C-alpha positions as MATLAB code, in Angstrom:
seq = 'MISRLCSPAEFTEAVKEKDYPEIIRLAEQELREARNLPWRGVDKGKRECIIAYGTFLRSFLFFMRGSGIRPSSLSDEDFQLLRPVCERLVQKGQFIPEVMDFFNHP';
ca = [
     -18.920  -23.686    2.417;
     -18.504  -27.611    1.614;
     -21.639  -27.325   -0.339;
     -22.495  -24.919   -2.594;
     -25.832  -26.378   -4.264;
     -26.555  -26.846   -0.239;
     -26.533  -30.776   -0.789;
     -26.408  -33.431    1.981;
     -24.745  -36.076   -0.202;
     -21.882  -33.833   -0.886;
     -21.628  -32.751    2.572;
     -21.380  -36.183    4.482;
     -19.334  -37.236    1.137;
     -17.151  -34.371    2.405;
     -16.228  -35.305    5.944;
     -16.748  -39.214    5.937;
     -12.956  -39.499    6.357;
     -12.723  -36.818    8.920;
     -11.966  -37.556   12.609;
     -15.286  -37.053   15.051;
     -13.829  -33.168   16.165;
     -13.321  -32.153   12.520;
     -16.552  -33.225   11.724;
     -18.479  -31.455   13.984;
     -16.374  -28.743   13.483;
     -16.973  -28.695    9.698;
     -20.641  -29.277   10.244;
     -20.754  -26.290   12.885;
     -19.009  -24.171   10.215;
     -21.335  -25.427    7.312;
     -24.387  -24.460    9.095;
     -23.365  -20.704   10.260;
     -22.740  -20.375    6.672;
     -25.728  -21.712    5.092;
     -27.501  -19.493    7.422;
     -25.909  -17.023    5.992;
     -26.527  -17.511    2.285;
     -28.409  -14.634    0.895;
     -32.119  -14.705    0.745;
     -33.189  -11.630   -1.374;
     -33.311  -11.962   -5.029;
     -33.256  -15.832   -4.633;
     -36.023  -18.053   -5.882;
     -38.416  -19.976   -3.796;
     -36.851  -23.520   -4.830;
     -33.401  -22.246   -3.673;
     -34.601  -20.640   -0.499;
     -36.606  -23.861    0.403;
     -33.359  -25.851   -0.869;
     -31.488  -24.038    1.676;
     -34.536  -24.801    4.870;
     -33.633  -28.478    4.615;
     -30.205  -28.252    4.209;
     -30.127  -26.488    7.273;
     -32.227  -28.964    8.961;
     -30.345  -31.456    7.253;
     -26.992  -30.206    9.427;
     -28.956  -29.392   12.497;
     -30.221  -33.263   12.722;
     -26.757  -34.158   11.617;
     -25.226  -32.421   14.408;
     -27.641  -33.496   16.820;
     -27.655  -37.481   15.946;
     -23.076  -37.343   15.800;
     -23.250  -35.559   19.175;
     -24.360  -38.695   20.298;
     -28.452  -38.304   21.332;
     -28.813  -41.535   21.348;
     -32.170  -40.463   18.990;
     -32.599  -40.926   15.495;
     -33.741  -37.425   13.981;
     -37.265  -37.570   12.787;
     -36.570  -34.731   10.718;
     -34.470  -36.336    8.792;
     -36.059  -38.852    5.536;
     -34.944  -42.341    5.602;
     -32.605  -41.521    2.712;
     -30.825  -38.605    4.213;
     -30.904  -40.683    7.511;
     -28.688  -43.397    5.392;
     -26.400  -40.568    4.235;
     -24.501  -40.355    7.492;
     -24.077  -44.502    7.548;
     -20.763  -43.759    5.984;
     -19.380  -40.957    8.388;
     -20.228  -43.502   11.271;
     -18.835  -46.816    9.739;
     -15.905  -44.949    9.580;
     -16.223  -43.387   13.129;
     -16.754  -46.620   14.336;
     -13.618  -48.280   12.815;
     -11.429  -45.274   14.365;
     -12.450  -45.997   17.252;
     -14.447  -42.577   18.268;
     -18.019  -44.051   17.542;
     -19.210  -47.106   19.890;
     -20.241  -49.842   17.313;
     -23.643  -49.758   18.705;
     -24.543  -46.679   16.603;
     -24.844  -48.646   13.510;
     -27.848  -50.596   14.580;
     -29.849  -47.224   14.125;
     -29.163  -47.942    9.957;
     -31.119  -51.312   10.530;
     -33.782  -50.201   12.119;
     -36.435  -48.661   10.122;
];
């Protein structure tokens, strides 16, 4: 698992230099692993963190797969974590430049 702490910032930092297919593969793998984290004996705070991380990863995948829609389930702060990932993909010619418009409009 990339982020043992279920941190969206840690995940996006780890994938931002990757190519698009690798980013999608890693996000899908991370989501599977997050779903398999143990629930028994885990305190409520950690459980909520795991749930929030899963929501982030699903929303990340939804946006990255080219939905053309900003996920409403992401806070502004979490959505901005996608910006460096998208910027790199635009630089590599793997995303269209217009995707950056999502980050300029609240």
